[in-house]
C-alpha positions in Angstrom: 16.9 -7.8 -13.0 15.9 -6.7 -10.4 12.1 -5.2 -10.0 10.8 -2.3 -6.8 7.2 -1.7 -6.3 6.4 1.5 -5.3 3.6 1.7 -2.9 2.0 4.5 -1.4 -0.8 4.1 1.5 -3.9 5.6 2.8 -5.5 7.5 -0.9 -9.2 8.0 0.2 -12.1 9.9 -0.6 -11.0 13.1 1.2 -7.9 12.8 -0.3 -7.2 15.6 -2.5 -6.4 14.5 -5.9 -3.9 18.2 -6.3 -1.5 16.3 -3.9 -1.1 12.9 -5.7 -0.9 14.5 -9.0 2.2 16.8 -7.6 3.8 13.6 -6.0 3.4 11.4 -9.0 3.3 13.3 -12.3 6.7 12.9 -12.9 7.0 9.1 -12.6 3.4 8.7 -14.7 5.5 10.9 -17.2 8.5 8.2 -16.6 6.4 5.6 -17.7 6.6 4.2 -14.2 3.3 2.7 -12.5 2.3 3.7 -8.6 0.4 1.6 -6.5 -2.1 2.9 -4.5 -3.4 1.5 -1.8 -6.6 2.7 -1.4 -9.6 3.2 1.6 -12.6 1.8 0.5 -14.7 3.9 2.8 -12.6 6.3 4.8 -13.8 6.3 8.7 -13.2 10.5 9.7 -12.9 10.0 13.3 -9.9 7.4 13.4 -7.0 8.7 16.0 -3.3 8.0 16.0 -1.4 7.0 18.4 -0.8 10.8 19.5 -4.8 11.5 20.3 -4.9 13.5 16.8 -6.8 12.6 13.6 -4.7 10.1 11.3 -2.6 12.3 8.9 -4.8 11.0 5.8 -8.1 12.7 7.5 -8.1 17.1 6.8 -8.3 19.3 10.0 -11.2 20.4 10.5 -13.5 17.5 10.9 -15.7 16.6 13.4 -14.5 14.4 16.4 -17.9 13.2 17.1 -19.5 10.8 15.2 -18.6 7.3 13.5 -18.8 9.5 10.0 -17.4 7.4 6.8 -16.9 8.7 3.0 -16.8 6.1 0.4 -15.3 6.6 -2.9 -17.5 7.3 -5.3 -18.7 10.4 -3.4 -15.0 11.8 -4.7 -15.8 12.4 -9.1 -12.2 13.9 -8.8 -10.5 11.0 -7.6 -12.1 9.0 -9.7 -11.3 10.6 -12.5 -7.9 11.0 -11.6 -7.9 6.8 -11.7 -9.9 6.8 -15.0 -7.3 9.0 -16.8 -4.1 7.9 -15.4 -3.4 3.8 -16.3 0.1 4.2 -14.5 -1.9 4.5 -11.4 -2.6 0.7 -9.8 -4.8 0.5 -7.3 -5.1 -2.3 -4.3 -7.7 -2.4 -1.1 -6.3 -1.2 2.1 -8.3 -2.3 4.7 -12.2 -1.0 4.5 -12.8 1.3 6.8 -8.7 1.8 8.1 -10.0 2.0 11.6 -6.7 1.8 13.8 -5.3 -2.4 13.4 -8.2 -2.9 11.5 -7.1 -6.6 10.6 -5.6 -7.7 13.7 -6.5 -10.1 15.8 -10.5 -10.6 13.6 -12.4 -13.7 13.3 -13.3 -15.2 9.9 -16.3 -14.4 9.2 -15.9 -10.5 10.4 -12.2 -10.9 8.0 -14.8 -12.1 5.6 -17.2 -9.4 6.0 -15.2 -6.1 5.5 -13.1 -7.9 2.6 -16.3 -8.0 0.7 -17.8 -4.7 2.2 -13.9 -2.8 0.6 -14.3 -5.1 -2.6 -18.2 -4.1 -2.6 -17.1 0.0 -2.7 -14.7 -0.3 -5.0 -17.4 -1.8 -7.3 -19.7 0.9 -6.4 -17.5 3.8 -7.5 -17.1 2.0 -11.0 -13.4 0.5 -10.4 -12.5 -2.8 -10.8 -12.4 -5.6 -8.2 -8.3 -5.2 -6.2 -6.5 -8.0 -6.7 -3.8 -6.6 -4.3 -4.8 -6.2 -0.2 -3.1 -4.4 2.1 -3.7 -4.2 5.8 -4.0 -1.2 7.7 -0.6 -0.4 9.6 0.3 -3.9 8.2 -1.0 -6.4 10.7 -3.5 -9.0 9.7 -4.8 -12.1 11.7 -4.7 -15.8 10.8 -8.1 -15.6 10.1 -7.4 -12.6 8.3 -4.9 -14.0 6.0 -7.3 -17.1 5.2 -9.7 -14.5 4.2 -7.2 -12.6 1.8 -6.2 -15.8 -0.1 -9.8 -16.9 -1.2 -10.5 -13.3 -2.7 -7.0 -11.6 -3.7 -3.9 -12.3 -5.8 -1.1 -10.5 -3.4 -0.9 -9.3 -0.1 1.6 -6.9 0.2 2.8 -6.3 4.2 6.1 -5.4 6.4 6.6 -8.8 8.0 5.1 -12.3 8.3 4.8 -13.7 12.2 4.7 -17.7 12.3 1.8 -17.0 14.7 -0.2 -15.3 12.4 0.0 -18.3 9.6 -2.9 -20.5 9.1 -1.1 -24.0 9.8 -1.1 -25.4 6.2 1.0 -22.6 5.1 3.5 -23.4 7.7 5.8 -25.7 6.2 6.3 -23.2 2.9 6.2 -20.5 6.1 10.2 -22.6 7.6 11.1 -22.7 3.7 10.7 -19.3 3.4 12.7 -18.4 6.5 15.3 -21.5 5.6 16.1 -19.3 2.5 16.0 -16.1 3.9 13.6 -14.7 1.4 11.3 -11.8 2.0 8.6 -13.0 -0.1 6.9 -16.3 -1.1 3.8 -17.6 -1.9 1.2 -20.2 -0.8 -1.1 -21.8 -3.2 -1.8 -18.6 -5.7 -1.5 -16.0 -3.4 1.6 -13.9 -3.6 3.5 -12.5 -0.9 5.2 -9.6 -0.6 7.1 -8.3 2.5 8.9 -4.5 2.8 12.3 -3.0 4.3 10.2 -0.5 6.5 8.6 3.0 5.5 11.9 4.0 3.6 10.7 7.5 2.0 9.1 8.6 5.4 9.3 12.4 7.0 10.5 10.6 9.8 13.8 9.6 8.3 16.4 12.0 7.3 15.8 13.6 3.7 19.4 13.4 2.9 20.0 9.6 3.2 16.3 8.6 2.1 17.7 7.7 -1.5 21.3 6.0 -0.4 19.5 3.9 1.3 16.5 3.0 -1.2 19.4 2.3 -3.6 21.3 -0.4 -0.9 17.7 -2.3 0.0 16.9 -2.0 -3.8 20.2 -3.8 -4.7 19.8 -6.6 -1.6 17.1 -8.4 -3.0 15.3 -9.3 -6.7 12.1 -7.8 -5.5 11.9 -4.7 -3.5 8.2 -3.2 -2.7 9.0 0.9 -1.5 6.5 1.9 0.7 5.3 5.7 1.3 2.1 7.6 2.4 1.3 10.6 -0.1 0.0 12.8 3.5 3.3 12.9 4.9 4.7 15.2 1.9 1.6 17.4 3.2 1.6 17.4 7.1 -0.9 20.3 8.5 -1.6 20.9 4.3 2.1 22.4 3.7 4.0 20.8 1.6 7.6 19.6 2.3 9.2 20.2 -0.8 12.7 18.7 0.5 11.0 15.5 1.3 8.6 15.8 -2.3 12.7 16.5 -3.9 13.7 13.4 -2.5 10.3 10.9 -4.0 11.2 12.7 -7.5 15.1 12.2 -7.1 14.1 8.2 -6.6 11.8 8.6 -9.7 15.0 9.8 -11.4 17.3 6.6 -10.1 14.6 4.0 -10.7 14.0 5.2 -14.2 17.7 5.3 -15.2 19.3 2.5 -13.5 19.9 0.3 -16.3 19.3 -3.1 -14.2 16.0 -2.0 -12.7 12.3 -2.3 -13.7 9.9 -0.6 -11.8 6.4 -3.3 -12.1 2.8 -3.0 -10.3 1.4 -5.3 -7.9 -0.4 -7.1 -11.0 2.9 -8.0 -12.9 4.6 -8.8 -9.5 1.8 -12.0 -9.0 1.1 -13.0 -12.5 4.1 -15.6 -12.0 6.6 -14.2 -14.4 8.6 -12.3 -11.6 10.6 -14.6 -9.1 9.7 -13.9 -5.8 13.0 -13.8 -3.9 
């Protein structure tokens, strides 16, 4: 049996629930869990490399100031979470400042992690057990802080220079085995093969690449971003169709099972 985890990044208090419904209702109806990496208190002024507001922020937000919006300020989003048990939540940074957990010392990492978890609790949500760093970048001190608080870290890759010294034997063993995933203590750490479900890729080739990647390992994390399907508030129907075709493929394949991050970290799934 092979396992697939769907991870969608950047849901926040400003995310239109209708977008999530349109994307993931087919998954939920098929009984496939969807893991949303949720920003606890989104900053409304974060710019991308092009100098424009990040895609997960609505157009028209005021460019000045350092305003933030907490999860508790979106009753519609919280209702969507409560009404759909197939939606599983991970903590995605705190404010989602650019490379927020890169180059942090341990005190700052601890404060941001605790504040993010506090925002989940204030919204009436359980404290997440999975952490996803903005842009998949996290410092050595951040790795320490995550290990003390979470059961699972999902990221793109693992670099030698960012591993705590005590973890190096485990890291080197992982490298020798060419394993994409590994564990230190209670912390499971999963990498992913890039953002396969992205509107920057040729739509006609996405599903075939997913199939190749899924067959190449025991556990595959598929990463996507809800806002890429709705750039400039315009639905990309071709891209949405590919996402739903992916759901059909995952539900029909006899040797695949779609799981949540919680299932992956519970110990019953081999991280290989």
